[in-house]
C-alpha positions as CSV (number, residue, x, y, z in Angstrom):
1,X,25.8,9.1,12.4
2,X,22.7,8.5,10.4
3,X,24.2,9.7,7.2
4,X,27.1,7.4,7.7
5,X,24.8,4.4,8.4
6,X,22.7,5.3,5.3
7,X,25.8,5.4,3.2
8,X,27.0,2.0,4.6
9,X,23.6,0.5,3.9
10,X,23.7,1.7,0.3
11,X,27.1,0.2,-0.2
12,X,26.1,-3.1,1.4
13,X,23.2,-3.3,-1.2
14,X,25.6,-2.9,-4.1
15,X,28.3,-5.4,-3.1
16,X,28.1,-9.0,-2.1
17,X,30.7,-8.9,0.6
18,X,30.3,-8.5,4.3
19,X,30.3,-4.8,5.3
20,X,31.4,-3.8,8.8
21,X,31.1,-0.5,10.7
22,X,34.0,0.7,12.8
23,X,33.2,3.2,15.5
24,X,34.1,4.3,19.1
25,X,31.6,3.2,21.7
26,X,30.8,6.7,22.8
27,X,29.4,7.5,19.3
28,X,27.2,4.3,19.4
29,X,26.1,5.1,23.0
30,X,25.1,8.6,22.0
31,X,23.2,7.3,18.9
32,X,21.7,4.5,20.9
33,X,23.2,1.0,20.8
34,X,19.9,-0.8,20.4
35,X,18.9,1.6,17.6
36,X,22.3,1.0,15.9
37,X,22.2,-2.8,16.1
38,X,18.6,-2.9,14.8
39,X,19.5,-0.6,11.9
40,X,22.4,-2.8,11.0
41,X,20.3,-5.9,11.1
42,X,17.6,-4.4,8.9
43,X,20.2,-3.1,6.3
44,X,22.4,-6.2,5.8
45,X,25.4,-4.7,7.7
46,X,27.4,-7.6,9.0
47,X,29.0,-6.3,12.2
48,X,30.8,-3.6,14.1
49,X,34.4,-3.1,15.2
50,X,34.3,-1.1,18.5
51,X,38.0,-0.9,19.6
52,X,37.5,0.9,22.8
53,X,34.7,-1.3,24.2
54,X,35.9,-3.2,27.3
55,X,35.3,-7.0,27.0
56,X,33.0,-7.0,30.1
57,X,30.8,-4.4,28.4
58,X,31.0,-6.2,25.1
59,X,28.8,-9.0,26.4
60,X,26.0,-6.4,26.9
61,X,26.6,-4.9,23.5
62,X,26.3,-8.4,21.8
63,X,22.9,-8.9,23.5
64,X,21.3,-5.9,21.8
65,X,19.1,-6.4,18.9
66,X,18.4,-10.0,19.8
67,X,14.7,-10.8,19.5
């Protein structure tokens, strides 16, 4: 996971377009959702597509990294 994030961060530095990550929630959960969101914020990654995240849990996911 870290190698993928590092690659995405490098790509985001080289292009002036929004860069999104797509992943299943279990991978993010294992990596650490708060850690994932903070890494994205620090490396100019614009967002995440998490297709298997239920809407009711999405509210919690959206609250990570705030503050």
